[in-house]
N, C-alpha and C positions, 0 to 999 in steps of 0.2 A: 503492500501500499502505500501512497504519496507522503510524505513527511509535512504535516501542517502547513508549513512556510512554504509549500512550494507553491500554493495557490493563494497567497495572501497580498497581491498588487490591487491596488483599488480598481476596482473596474470589472474583475474576473469574481464571477458569482457562480456556483455549481444550480442548476434546474432538478428538482426533484421529476423522476420520468415514475414513479411508483402509480399512477394511475394511469398513466397511459399505455396502451397497448404498443411496447416494445418489449423486443426480446431482453433476455436476461442479459446485464453488465453493457445495456448500451448506455454512457455518459453523456451527459448535456451539459452546456455553459452558456451563461451569458458572458460575452467578452466586449464590455464599451458594445459601440454597435454592432455587433456579430454575433451571430447565436450559433454555435456549432456543437454538432453530436457526433461521439466518440465509438468507432464501433470496439469490439472487444478485445482485436492484437494488437490494440496503440498501448504501448508502455508507458508507464508512468511517465518515468524521462521524458519521453518523447510526445507526451500529452503537455505536460509543462511545456515543453518550448514551444510548443502551436502556440497553445494561448499565449505566452510572454512575448512571443514573435509579433503575433498578430495585435495585440494591444500596443507596444513597442511602434509599427506601422500604421496605426491608427492617430496616436496621440502625434507620433511627428508629421503624420500628413496634417492633420487638424491646426499645427503649427503655422506648417506651410502655406497655407491658402483655406477661403472660406471650402470649408465642407458642404454647405447646402446653398454658397451661392456659386461657384466655380464646381462641379462636383467632375467633371473632363480632367482638369486639373489635380482635385483631389485625387481623383484614382493614379493619373502618372505618379504624383508625391506617393502615394500608398503601393503600389506595384516597387518603384527606385527604390524606398525602404525594404519593402519583401526582398527584394533581389541581392541587397549589400549584406543582408544575413544568411543568404544560403539557398533563400525558395526559386524556384524557376516560375517566374511570375508572368511571362508571356502571354499565357491566353487571359488577363485580364486586357490584354492591350486591345481589340477590337469589339468595343460597346455594342451595341445592337438594339433596337425596338423589341419587344414582348408584346405579345398578343395575347386575349384572353381578356375573359371578364369575369366577375362572383368574387368571392372573399381572397383576399390578398393570399394566404397560407397556401390555398390549392392552386394560383396561379403562379405563385414559387414553384409550386413542385412542377408543376407542369410544364414549368420553363425547363426546369432540370433532368424533365424525364427528355425533353425534345433535344437536351443535350448530353445523352443516352447514359446520365447519372443512372447503377443499378439500382435496380429493384428496392432490396434489402436498404442501401445506405438512403434511396428517401425516405424509405418506411421510418428507418431511424432517425432522419430530419425532421417527417411529419410529427414525432414522437415530441421531439424538443421542443416545433414550434406551437403544438399545443399545452404541453406544459408551462411555458413563456404567459400561453393567453387566458390561462388559467388562474394566473396569478394577482391579487388584488394588487390596487393600486400603490400602495406601499411599500407594497414586498422589494427589497433591496435589488433583486432581479430585474425585476418592474423598471423601478426607477432610474436605474443605470442604461436600462435597454431604452425605454420610452427617452429618457433626455439626451443619448449618444446617439439617436438613429434618425430625429426628425426634429425640424423647426417650424411651426406654423403649416405652410401649404407644401412641404421642401422634405423629402427623405434623402438620405443613404444609409444604405446597411448592407450586412454581407450574411447571408446563409450560407454555410457548408458540412458536408460528413468530412470525415478524418478516417482515413486506416492505414496501415499497414501490412507489410508481407516483406518475409525474410529482411529486416528490418529499415529498408524504406517506405517513407510517409510518402502520403499524397493527401491535399486538399482539397476535396473535391465540390465543387457548388459553385456561386457568381455574388460579386458585388451587384445591388442595384440603386438605380433612384427614380425616386416617384416623383411627379407635380401633380397634386390633387386639390377639390375642396380643402377648406379645415377639417384636419383633424386630430381625437387626444390618443388613441390608442394606436397605433400602426399597424398590428396586425389585425384587428379587426374592422380592417378597410375593408370597404366593396369594392372591387377594382369597375370602374365603369369605362365608355368610349372617349369620355371629355377626358380621363386622367391619361397623363405620359408616365411611362414605366420602360427603364432602359435596362441593360444588362451588360456585364462582361462577364461571361461563364465559360470555366472549364478547371480541370487538372491542375494543380501546383505540387510538383516534389519539392522537399527538402532536402539538401545536401549536410548531410551530417558532419561533413570535415570543415568543411563552411562557419558551419553554424556553431561547433565546441570555440571556435575561436571567440567568439562577441557572446557567449552564453550569459556567462558573467555579466558585463555590460550592460545587457541586455535586462536580467532580472533586476542590477542593483537599478537602472534607470527608470523600471517602472513601477518598483516600488518606493521610489520618492519624490514620483509626480501623482 
């Protein structure tokens, strides 16, 4: 099991998946403006690496540009930060429109299905999204995700699964940005034809050798922020 200090950086909060229909040992987290679902094969060290690197990249992108005012430039900054830590973030380089209407969580999962994210991964992510949607407004995970992911009519957020095979970690999902009428709870939004939803979707792989050189610095930085 992970030591208690592994996930204590502000902005990282586990989700309780016990009430949703997902397989055993699936883990879900709010990570600032990201929701991540970890499949059982992911080691504790790699779970920590993913959570802290994603948080670090978001915070650096937030400092470099307006997250909600300039989502394309924010995505460039986010991708660059991930690349420098050892992620191959090139799949985030080609954002495009997302079609579909209805509950936002359904639209997101359909977009990932179109991107050929496997069924078991989408089911795990669906459970994490459902767990976040079920939270009361004052729950720490809800406050963090809602505060980081949207402002007034604009949202920019990430949903992804994390898998591991033979020691290789893959984060599979997308960064989405949305313009809609005012909404208080992002994942409870119904997407309509009048809304604009864009996404950069694809698998990203982590180079352990590169990340090992920056791991301590990343963890120290996100713990201070």
